[in-house]
C-alpha positions in Angstrom: 27.5 -49.1 109.3 23.9 -49.8 108.8 22.0 -49.6 105.6 19.9 -46.7 106.8 22.9 -44.5 107.6 24.2 -44.9 104.0 20.9 -43.7 102.7 21.0 -40.5 104.7 24.5 -39.7 103.6 24.0 -40.2 99.8 21.7 -37.2 99.2 24.2 -34.9 100.8 27.1 -36.1 98.5 25.1 -35.9 95.3 24.0 -32.3 95.6 25.3 -29.7 93.1 24.8 -26.0 93.7 22.3 -26.7 96.4 19.9 -28.8 94.3 19.1 -32.4 94.5 20.4 -34.6 91.7 17.0 -36.0 90.8 15.6 -32.5 90.2 18.7 -31.5 88.2 18.3 -34.5 85.9 14.6 -33.9 85.6 14.9 -30.3 84.5 17.9 -30.6 82.1 16.0 -32.3 79.2 13.3 -29.7 79.4 15.7 -26.8 79.1 17.5 -28.5 76.2 14.2 -29.0 74.4 13.3 -25.4 74.7 16.6 -24.2 73.4 16.7 -26.6 70.4 15.3 -24.9 67.2 12.4 -26.3 65.1 14.1 -28.4 62.4 11.1 -30.4 61.3 10.6 -30.9 57.4 7.9 -29.2 55.3 4.5 -30.8 55.3 2.9 -32.2 52.1 0.5 -29.3 52.0 3.4 -26.8 51.7 5.0 -28.7 48.9 1.7 -28.8 47.0 1.3 -25.0 47.4 4.8 -24.4 46.0 4.1 -26.6 43.0 0.8 -24.8 42.3 2.5 -21.4 42.5 5.3 -22.5 40.0 2.7 -23.9 37.6 0.8 -20.6 37.7 3.9 -18.7 37.0 4.7 -20.9 34.0 1.1 -20.5 32.7 1.5 -16.7 32.9 4.8 -16.8 31.0 3.3 -19.0 28.4 0.3 -16.7 28.0 2.7 -13.7 27.4 4.8 -15.7 24.8 1.6 -16.8 23.0 0.3 -13.2 22.9 3.6 -12.0 21.5 3.6 -14.8 18.9 0.0 -13.9 17.8 1.0 -10.2 17.5 4.1 -11.1 15.4 1.9 -13.3 13.1 -0.6 -10.5 12.6 2.1 -8.0 11.7 3.8 -10.4 9.3 0.4 -11.1 7.6 -0.2 -7.3 7.3 3.2 -6.7 5.8 2.7 -9.6 3.3 -0.6 -8.3 2.2 0.8 -4.8 1.7 3.7 -6.1 -0.3 1.4 -8.2 -2.5 -0.7 -5.1 -3.2 2.4 -3.1 -4.1 3.5 -5.8 -6.5 0.0 -6.0 -8.1 -0.3 -2.3 -8.8 0.9 -1.3 -12.2 3.1 1.9 -12.0 1.7 3.1 -15.4 -1.8 2.6 -14.2 -1.1 4.5 -11.0 0.4 7.3 -13.1 -2.6 7.4 -15.3 -5.0 7.5 -12.3 -3.0 10.4 -10.8 -3.2 12.2 -14.1 -6.9 11.7 -14.4 -7.4 12.9 -10.8 -5.5 16.0 -11.6 -7.5 16.7 -14.7 -10.8 16.1 -12.8 -9.7 18.5 -10.0 -8.7 21.1 -12.6 -12.1 20.9 -14.3 -13.9 21.0 -11.0 -12.0 24.1 -9.9 -12.7 25.7 -13.3 -16.4 25.0 -13.0 -16.6 26.4 -9.4 -14.7 29.5 -10.5 -17.1 30.0 -13.5 -20.1 29.7 -11.2 -18.7 32.3 -8.8 -18.2 34.7 -11.8 -14.4 34.9 -11.4 -11.6 34.7 -13.9 -10.2 31.2 -13.7 -6.8 31.9 -15.3 -6.3 34.9 -13.1 -7.2 33.0 -9.9 -5.0 30.1 -10.9 -2.0 32.4 -11.5 -2.1 33.5 -7.9 -0.5 30.2 -6.9 2.6 30.8 -9.0 5.3 33.5 -9.1 6.3 35.3 -12.2 9.6 33.4 -12.5 7.8 30.0 -12.1 5.2 31.1 -14.7 7.8 32.1 -17.3 9.8 28.9 -16.6 6.7 26.9 -17.2 5.9 28.7 -20.4 9.4 28.0 -21.8 9.1 24.4 -20.8 5.7 24.0 -22.6 7.1 25.8 -25.7 10.1 23.5 -25.8 7.9 20.5 -25.3 5.6 21.5 -28.2 8.6 22.0 -30.5 9.9 18.6 -29.5 6.5 17.0 -30.2 6.4 18.5 -33.6 10.0 17.5 -34.3 9.6 13.8 -33.4 8.5 12.6 -36.9 11.1 11.8 -39.5 11.5 14.7 -41.9 14.8 14.2 -43.7 18.2 12.9 -42.9 19.6 16.4 -42.1 17.0 16.9 -39.3 17.6 13.3 -38.1 21.3 14.0 -37.9 20.7 17.2 -36.0 18.5 15.4 -33.4 21.2 12.7 -33.0 23.9 15.4 -32.6 21.8 17.2 -30.0 21.2 14.0 -28.1 24.9 13.2 -28.1 25.9 16.7 -27.0 23.4 16.4 -24.1 25.1 13.2 -22.9 28.6 14.4 -23.7 30.8 15.5 -20.7 33.9 17.4 -21.9 37.2 17.2 -20.1 37.9 20.9 -19.7 41.1 20.4 -17.7 42.6 18.2 -20.4 41.5 20.8 -23.0 43.2 23.6 -21.3 46.4 21.5 -20.7 46.6 20.6 -24.4 45.9 24.1 -25.4 48.8 25.5 -23.3 51.1 22.8 -24.6 50.2 23.7 -28.2 50.7 27.4 -27.5 54.1 26.7 -26.0 55.2 24.6 -29.0 54.1 27.2 -31.5 55.8 29.9 -29.6 59.1 27.9 -29.5 58.9 27.2 -33.2 58.2 30.8 -34.0 54.6 30.3 -35.3 53.2 32.4 -32.4 54.5 35.6 -30.9 53.6 36.5 -27.3 52.9 40.2 -27.0 52.3 42.0 -23.7 50.0 45.0 -23.8 50.1 48.1 -21.7 47.7 46.6 -19.2 50.0 43.6 -18.7 47.8 41.2 -20.7 49.6 38.6 -22.8 48.3 38.1 -26.3 49.3 35.4 -28.8 49.7 36.7 -32.3 49.6 34.1 -35.1 52.3 35.1 -37.6 51.7 32.7 -40.5 48.1 31.8 -39.8 48.8 28.2 -39.1 47.9 28.0 -35.4 44.2 29.1 -35.3 42.0 26.9 -37.4 40.0 28.2 -40.3 37.7 26.6 -42.8 40.8 25.8 -45.0 43.0 24.5 -42.2 44.1 20.9 -42.3 46.3 20.7 -39.2 43.6 18.6 -37.4 44.7 15.6 -39.4 47.9 15.4 -37.4 46.0 15.1 -34.1 46.3 11.8 -32.5 43.4 11.1 -30.0 43.9 9.3 -26.7 42.9 5.6 -26.3 40.2 6.5 -23.9 38.6 8.9 -26.4 38.7 6.2 -29.1 37.1 3.7 -26.8 34.4 6.2 -26.0 33.7 6.7 -29.7 33.5 2.9 -30.3 31.1 2.5 -27.4 28.9 5.3 -28.8 28.8 3.7 -32.2 28.0 0.3 -30.7 25.2 1.8 -28.6 23.7 3.6 -31.7 23.8 0.3 -33.6 22.1 -1.6 -30.8 19.4 1.1 -30.6 18.9 0.9 -34.4 18.6 -2.9 -34.3 16.2 -2.7 -31.4 13.9 -0.3 -33.2 14.1 -2.5 -36.3 13.0 -5.5 -34.3 10.2 -3.6 -32.7 9.0 -2.7 -36.2 9.0 -6.5 -37.0 12.1 -6.5 -39.2 14.8 -8.8 -38.2 18.4 -9.1 -39.4 17.6 -11.7 -42.1 14.7 -10.0 -43.8 13.0 -11.6 -46.7 11.3 -9.7 -49.6 8.3 -7.7 -48.6 5.4 -9.5 -50.3 2.6 -8.2 -48.1 0.7 -5.0 -47.5 -0.4 -5.6 -43.9 0.0 -8.0 -41.0 -3.0 -10.1 -42.0 -1.7 -10.5 -45.6 1.7 -11.4 -44.2 0.2 -14.3 -42.2 -1.7 -15.5 -45.3 1.5 -15.4 -47.4 3.3 -17.4 -44.7 0.6 -20.1 -44.8 0.9 -20.3 -48.6 4.7 -20.5 -48.4 4.5 -23.4 -46.0 2.6 -25.6 -48.4 3.7 -24.4 -51.9 7.3 -23.1 -51.6 8.7 -26.5 -52.5 6.8 -26.4 -55.8 7.5 -22.7 -56.7 11.1 -22.4 -55.6 12.5 -23.0 -59.1 10.1 -20.6 -60.7 11.0 -17.8 -58.3 14.7 -18.4 -58.7 14.3 -18.2 -62.5 12.5 -14.9 -62.2 15.3 -13.6 -60.0 18.0 -14.7 -62.5 15.9 -13.5 -65.4 15.9 -16.9 -67.1 12.2 -17.6 -66.8 10.5 -18.9 -69.9 
């Protein structure tokens, strides 16, 4: 077989689906390239844009945090200034200023009412009810009596004031009182000292036969009473508080526990005597001791 005959036969054998082999091989890479997705990496320009965007976001967050920090610093400074002002204000001075403001407002209202030809007390009374006015009058009367009763008059009045103050602070145990009273009534009824009588209305009355149950000015049954430990402790605490108050007032008046003889007439004279004593006591101690013993020549 010649070489030319082999050439003619080869295209027939290499066909597939009626297409030549060369055309098939030429078209196959093109189809695969069209079906393959674009998997190329990002360009440097895209990476730079992402970095810029992230930097901008960080700047915005930093600005928000910085603004919040400045706001907190301002609030803290404002609170610190207000606290410092509150500590520097004297409560007594504030009370005095409020009192002066009230007095000035009172005088201004009185002057305006007088200029208008009206009665000031009548106009002022319109703001209060009768009950409030009477309560205020009683309070002012009591305050005036207390102001007049402050100075020392005699020991009887002083004891009365101390007693009133103690009774104001005293809180009686009414339940214990009623319980002790019923126990005492029962003991006296059992011993025959009391007789329980029922009236027509059904009311029970205790009749003291020998006059020993109900106390009178001549009764001495209270000496047999034995107080509770809590009551004794309360009495001791009251005595201790009274002693501390007395010593505090004594120190405020310039008199300590170890007081020397009063050889001065005022504070200036006291300081002068102390200066003299610093320099001359070592020379005059024997003379003063002799005068005190009565053996001075």
